[in-house]
N, C-alpha and C positions, 0 to 999 in steps of 0.2 A: 504494499500499499504506499503510495507516494506522500510525501509530506506536502501540506498546502503551502501555497506562495504566501509570504507575509508582506503586507504594504503598511508601512507607518506614515501617518499624516501627523506632521508637526505644526502647530498653530501656536502664535504668540507675537511678541514684539521682535524689536531688532537683535535681541540676545538670541532668538532662534535662528536668525539669518547669519550669526557670526559677524556683526558689525565691529570693525576695528582689528579684525584678525587678519595679519599679513598673509597667512597660509590659506585663508578663505574656507576654513574648516569649522570654526565655531565648535561649540560643545556637541552640537547634533552630528557633525561630520565625524569628529572624533569618536563618539560613541558607535556610530554605524561601522567605522573602520575596525572596531574592536568587537563587532557583533558576528559571531560565528553561525551562519544558517544556510542550509541547502534545501531548495535552491536560494540564491541570495535574496536578501530583503531589498524592496524597493521602498526608499524613503523620499518623501516630498515635504519640503518646507513651504509653509503658507504664512508668511510673516509680514506684519503691517508696522513699521517703526512708529514709534510714540504711542502705541496703542494701550488703553487701559482695559480693565475687565469689562466695563460697559460696552466698549466698541467691540471687543472680542467676542461677547455673547451675542451681539447682534449678527455679526458676519460669519461666524465660524461655519454655520450648519450648511449654509449654501455653497460654500466653497469645499467642504468635505464632502458633501452627498454627491457631488458631481465626480469625485474620485474613487468612490466605493464600487467595488465589484462583488457581487454576491458569491461568485466562485472563488474568492480570495480572502484569506484571513487578514481583514482590515483592522487596524488598532489607531487610537488616537493618542498622542502625546501633546500636552498642554504645557508650553513653557511659559511660566508668569514672570512677568516683569513687575517694577514698582511705579509705573506711570499713574497709578491711582494716587499716589502721594502728590503728584505734581498738578493734578486736575481737580483737587478738592474733593475727592470721592470719599465717603466715610467708610469706614472698616464694615459696618453692617452693609452698605451697598456693595462693596468689593466681594464680601462673604455671599450676598445673594446672587450676584451675577455669576459666580463660579458654581455655586450651587445649582443653579438654573442650567447652566451649560453642561454640568456633570449628569443631571437628571434626564437632559435631552439626549446625551450621548448613550444612557442606559437604555432608554426607549429605542435608540437605533441599533441596540445591541453591539456598541462598540466597547471594546475593552479599553480602559483608559488608565493612562500614567501621568503623574503631575509633578513637574520640577518647579520648585519655588524661586523666587526672587533672590539673587545674590545681593551682597552689600554694595552700597555706593557711598561715596564720599560726602555727599552734599546734603544729606538728610540724617537727623539725628538717629543713632543706633536702635534706641527704644522704640521709636515709631516704626522703623523697619522691622524690628523683631515682632512687634504686635501684628503687622500685616502678615508676616510669615506664619506665625501661629494661628492666625484667622484662617488662612488658606488650609493649613495643616489640619485644623479642626474639622472644616467641611469635608476633606477628603477622609479623615479618619471615621466620620460618622457613616460614610458609604463604603467603607472598606476599600478605598482606592488608594494605591501606592502614591506617596508623597516623598519627594526628596527635598529635605531642608538644606539649601545650600547657604542660607544666611549664618546659622550658628557655627558650622564648622570653619568659614572663611573670615568672619568679622575681625578676628585677631590673627589670621594668617599671614606671616611675614611675606611670602612670595605673592599672595593676592594683593596686599596693600602696596607691595612695591610695583606690580602691574598696573594697578589703579592710578598711581601717581603720574603714569605717562598716558593715561587714557583720557577719554572726553569727559570723565567722571562718571559715566553711566555704564557703558560697556568695556570689558576688559580687553586685553590683548592675548597673545598667543598661551603665555603662562596661565592667565586666569581661566581662559577656556578650557585648558588642559585639566585644572582642578576641578571644574565643574564637571566635566566628562568623567573625571575619576569617580566623584560623588554618585553620579548616576549609575555607573557601572558597578559599584559596590553597594548599592542600595535597592537591590531586587529587580534590576533591568532584566538580567537572564532569566530569572525565574518567572517574571512577568510574561516574558516571550516564549518561555518554554524551550530555550536553546542552551547547549553548553556554553560555559564561560570561555572566553577566547584564551588560547595559550600565550 
């Protein structure tokens, strides 16, 4: 019996697209490069720079629906940024938008994996931590995998060094490498049902 093809649809802001990475891989490209599957997994990045959860919740379904094939094991990865903090969105609203998105994905029978927003330098750490915790709570209630990138990276020397040469929001190569490592070591292969890369 052949293994079904896996198609992974990534949605999110410029972090999903790897903005600022000279190698043009971002965390998504690095994760996919370390994901061992036969047949090879098809990854599609559907990113909108500057997007908050309100905008993401409005547009994701139409874009994803067009790329779903009933003959293929299609999965959804939500790469959350922290633009909610720039647009005056309350934590309650950010939670609600993510909850609605996840509930819609479940109705579409899409298995979902969520990657939280990493630290940035221009917003107080407590506010960022609260946002990440809010997102984590929404996922935990639905038994959906959530990778907290904020907590492990806020005091990480290499991350902070990388961010000093960035635009203040998106990291550079080292930072994306750290994000990819966190994703790969927090349930990614188990979620896909594939062996870990050697």
